[in-house]
C-alpha positions in Angstrom: 70.4 89.2 89.8 70.3 92.8 88.8 71.4 93.6 85.2 73.6 96.7 84.7 74.7 98.1 81.3 78.2 99.2 82.4 80.3 98.8 85.6 83.4 100.8 86.2 85.6 99.4 89.0 87.5 102.1 90.8 86.6 105.8 91.5 90.0 107.4 91.0 90.9 109.8 88.2 90.9 107.1 85.5 87.7 105.4 86.7 85.7 108.6 87.1 87.0 109.9 83.7 86.0 106.7 82.1 82.6 106.7 83.8 82.1 110.3 82.5 83.0 109.5 78.9 80.7 106.4 78.9 77.8 108.3 80.5 78.2 111.1 78.0 78.1 108.5 75.2 74.7 107.4 76.6 75.7 104.3 78.6 74.1 103.5 82.0 77.1 103.5 84.3 77.6 102.4 87.9 81.0 103.0 89.5 82.0 100.5 92.2 84.5 102.0 94.7 85.9 99.9 97.6 86.7 102.9 99.9 84.4 105.4 101.6 85.2 108.2 99.3 86.6 108.8 95.8 90.3 109.1 94.8 91.8 107.6 98.0 94.6 105.6 96.2 97.1 106.7 93.5 94.9 109.7 92.6 95.5 111.4 96.0 99.2 110.5 96.3 101.1 112.1 93.5 102.9 115.3 92.5 99.7 116.9 90.9 101.8 117.7 87.8 100.2 117.9 84.4 103.0 116.6 82.2 103.7 117.6 78.7 104.9 114.2 77.3 108.6 114.4 76.4 109.8 111.4 78.4 108.0 108.5 76.8 108.9 106.5 73.7 107.4 107.9 70.5 104.2 106.0 69.5 103.7 104.6 73.0 100.4 104.9 74.8 102.1 107.0 77.4 103.4 109.5 74.8 100.2 109.7 72.8 97.8 109.9 75.7 100.0 112.3 77.7 100.3 114.8 74.9 96.5 114.6 74.1 95.6 114.5 77.8 97.6 117.6 78.7 95.4 119.7 76.4 92.2 117.9 77.5 92.8 118.3 81.2 93.7 122.0 80.8 90.6 122.7 78.8 88.4 120.7 81.3 90.0 122.6 84.2 89.1 126.0 82.6 85.5 124.9 81.8 84.8 123.5 85.3 86.7 125.9 87.5 89.3 123.4 88.6 92.4 125.3 90.0 95.3 124.9 87.5 98.5 126.8 87.1 100.7 126.6 83.9 103.9 127.1 85.9 106.3 125.6 83.4 109.1 123.1 84.0 112.9 123.3 83.7 114.7 120.0 83.0 118.3 120.5 83.9 121.7 118.9 83.2 124.6 119.3 85.6 127.4 117.6 83.5 128.2 116.5 79.9 126.5 113.1 80.2 123.3 114.7 81.4 123.5 117.3 78.6 123.4 114.4 76.1 120.4 113.0 77.9 118.7 116.4 77.5 119.2 116.1 73.7 117.5 112.7 73.7 114.6 114.1 75.7 114.3 117.1 73.3 114.3 115.0 70.2 111.7 112.6 71.7 109.5 115.5 72.8 109.5 117.0 69.4 108.7 113.6 67.8 105.9 113.2 70.3 104.4 116.6 69.4 105.0 118.2 72.8 103.9 121.8 72.9 106.6 124.5 72.8 109.4 122.4 74.3 112.7 124.2 73.7 116.4 124.1 74.8 117.6 127.2 76.7 121.2 128.2 77.6 122.3 127.5 81.2 122.6 131.3 81.8 119.0 131.8 80.8 117.8 129.0 83.0 119.8 130.4 85.9 118.4 133.9 85.2 114.9 132.5 85.5 115.8 130.7 88.7 118.8 132.5 90.4 119.3 129.6 93.0 119.6 127.0 90.2 122.9 125.6 89.0 123.0 123.8 85.7 125.1 123.4 82.5 122.1 123.2 80.1 118.3 123.1 80.3 115.0 122.4 78.5 112.0 124.5 79.2 108.5 123.1 79.0 105.9 125.9 79.2 103.0 123.4 78.8 103.7 121.7 82.1 101.5 122.7 85.0 100.0 121.8 88.4 96.4 121.0 89.2 94.2 120.6 92.2 93.7 116.8 92.0 90.8 116.8 94.5 89.1 119.5 92.5 89.6 117.5 89.3 88.2 114.3 90.9 85.1 116.2 92.1 84.6 117.8 88.7 84.8 114.4 86.9 82.4 112.9 89.4 80.0 115.7 89.1 80.0 115.6 85.3 79.6 111.8 85.3 76.7 112.0 87.7 75.1 114.9 85.7 75.0 112.5 82.7 73.4 109.7 84.8 76.3 107.8 86.2 76.0 106.5 89.8 79.0 106.2 92.2 78.6 103.4 94.8 81.0 103.8 97.7 82.1 101.0 100.1 81.3 98.5 97.3 84.4 96.3 97.0 84.4 93.8 94.1 84.9 90.3 95.7 85.1 88.3 92.5 83.1 87.3 89.5 82.8 85.1 86.4 82.0 85.4 82.7 78.3 84.5 82.3 75.6 84.5 79.8 75.3 88.0 78.4 78.0 89.6 80.5 80.2 89.4 83.6 78.7 88.3 86.9 80.2 90.5 89.7 80.0 89.8 93.4 80.1 93.0 95.5 80.8 93.1 99.2 80.4 95.9 101.7 77.4 96.5 104.0 74.9 95.2 101.5 76.5 92.4 99.5 75.0 91.9 96.0 75.5 90.4 92.6 75.3 92.1 89.2 75.3 91.0 85.6 77.2 93.7 83.7 77.2 93.9 79.9 80.4 96.0 80.0 83.1 96.1 82.8 85.9 98.5 83.0 88.7 97.5 85.4 90.3 100.8 86.6 91.2 99.9 90.1 94.8 101.4 90.3 97.0 99.3 92.6 94.3 96.7 92.8 93.6 96.3 89.0 95.6 93.1 88.6 94.2 91.6 91.7 90.6 92.5 90.8 91.1 91.2 87.2 92.4 87.8 88.6 89.4 87.6 90.9 87.1 88.0 87.8 88.9 85.2 86.0 90.5 87.4 83.4 93.2 85.9 81.2 96.5 87.7 80.4 96.8 89.6 83.6 100.4 90.8 84.0 102.6 90.4 87.1 102.3 93.5 89.2 104.8 95.2 91.5 104.7 98.1 94.0 107.2 100.9 93.6 106.9 103.5 96.4 107.8 107.2 96.0 108.6 109.3 99.0 108.2 113.1 99.2 109.8 115.6 101.5 108.6 119.1 102.1 110.9 122.1 102.3 111.1 124.3 105.3 111.9 128.0 104.9 111.7 130.1 101.8 110.9 128.3 98.5 113.8 128.4 96.1 112.1 128.2 92.7 109.0 129.5 90.9 109.0 126.9 88.2 109.1 123.1 88.5 112.7 121.8 88.4 113.5 118.3 87.2 116.9 116.6 86.8 117.3 114.1 84.0 115.3 110.9 84.6 116.6 107.9 86.5 115.6 104.2 86.4 111.9 103.7 87.3 111.3 107.4 87.8 112.0 111.0 86.8 114.5 111.7 89.5 114.1 113.7 92.7 112.5 116.9 91.4 111.1 120.1 92.8 107.3 120.7 92.5 104.9 123.2 93.9 101.4 122.7 95.2 98.5 125.1 94.5 99.4 127.1 97.7 102.9 127.7 96.5 104.6 125.3 98.9 107.6 123.4 97.6 108.4 119.7 97.9 111.0 117.3 96.6 110.4 113.7 95.4 109.6 111.1 94.6 112.4 108.6 95.0 112.3 105.0 94.1 111.6 102.3 96.7 110.5 98.8 95.7 108.2 97.3 98.3 106.2 94.1 98.9 103.0 95.5 100.4 101.2 98.8 100.7 103.0 101.1 103.2 102.8 104.8 103.1 105.0 105.7 106.0 107.9 108.0 105.0 111.2 107.1 106.7 112.9 110.3 107.7 116.3 108.6 107.1 115.5 108.6 103.3 116.1 112.3 103.3 119.9 111.6 103.5 119.9 110.5 99.8 117.7 113.4 98.8 120.3 116.0 99.8 122.9 114.8 97.4 120.5 114.5 94.5 119.0 118.0 95.1 122.4 119.7 95.6 123.4 118.8 92.1 121.1 121.5 90.8 120.5 123.5 94.1 123.9 123.5 95.9 122.7 125.9 98.6 120.0 123.5 100.0 120.5 123.9 103.8 121.1 121.0 106.1 118.0 119.9 107.9 115.6 121.7 105.5 113.7 118.6 104.4 110.8 117.1 106.4 108.8 113.9 105.6 105.6 114.8 103.7 103.8 111.8 102.2 104.3 108.9 99.8 102.6 107.3 96.8 102.9 103.9 95.2 103.4 103.4 91.4 101.5 100.3 90.1 104.3 98.8 88.1 103.9 95.9 85.7 107.7 95.4 85.5 110.1 94.4 88.2 113.1 96.4 89.5 115.5 95.0 86.9 113.1 95.0 83.9 112.9 97.7 81.3 110.0 100.2 81.6 106.7 99.1 80.2 103.9 101.1 78.6 100.4 101.5 79.9 98.5 98.2 79.3 94.9 98.8 78.1 93.3 95.5 77.0 89.9 95.2 75.2 88.0 92.2 74.1 90.2 91.7 71.1 93.3 91.4 73.4 92.0 89.1 76.1 89.0 87.4 74.4 86.4 88.3 77.1 83.4 90.2 75.6 82.6 93.5 77.1 85.7 93.9 79.4 88.2 96.7 79.2 91.1 96.3 81.7 93.7 98.9 82.5 97.1 97.8 84.1 100.2 99.7 85.1 98.6 103.1 84.9 101.3 105.1 86.7 102.6 108.5 85.7 101.5 110.2 83.5 98.2 108.7 84.4 96.8 111.9 85.9 97.6 113.9 82.8 96.3 111.0 80.6 93.1 110.4 82.4 90.7 112.0 80.0 92.5 110.6 76.9 92.5 107.2 78.5 88.8 107.6 79.1 88.2 108.2 75.4 90.2 105.1 74.6 88.1 103.1 77.1 84.9 104.4 75.6 85.9 103.3 72.1 87.0 99.8 73.3 83.7 99.4 75.2 81.5 100.5 72.3 
């Protein structure tokens, strides 16, 4: 049985960022990816927004890693030529209750150390975006958009430059804790077994399932929460990202741009029992009402199904939101294993900060 210093399970943003950090630290790293290419799961099905960190409870992993990760991802993008635009975000209220919610977001953002977050009068927000309707707003200049595929390739390239190896079509079938490490069974075209001194479970939607197959204790219950996106036909209404106040399990149906300047709305919240990425055109009916709260002139029939993503929740539909769960040996008692569960938004923004945390736990 081949012995490996460090195995990272999953070649999405988190897995590749972790592999890069470990390789730079001098570890011999092999990344096991079940699919035929990198980043086919959560990493390729999101809004591509680099968040600033104002939504998450102060002191939480989401708050700390998002604020740190925002700066890290921006700097990495500049150094490696990854397309990135610091377009800024307006968070808007449309009534008195939502104005109170904005105050909570502002206070939390300041406590979290969010860069340059500020309240602006409704008139100023509507001058910035003439088609917008609101009663108050916050402006986050540190929020941007990034080419996720470019980021994935840059992380992979940097990891491989420092000696990491990415093995595609190498699904983890199971394993056990053995003498001197974790025995891992790998399927695919050439099934094999490894003894890994360090294992990082960063498999996105499959993290809980993979962890259970390895016999890990303390694996949380996992749930699938789908988010559907709709593209906008016709002329784009806004130059900035526009977000309503958050809703349960998500940040509301918001407006984002891609790197080509095309606008889209989403995601909504749809709890599902199995992976399904089909966007039901009928779901657009609920989008129109939500969007017209801040863009009343949205034309009928202007929304077309785009794509969907799935959030890897570790809480159910009626449960309060949970933080990222990052467990090291001191948490679960298994030497050499770092497991990441529930890495939903702001996972993209936090990927490099999460990778540093993984590196420290794996030391």
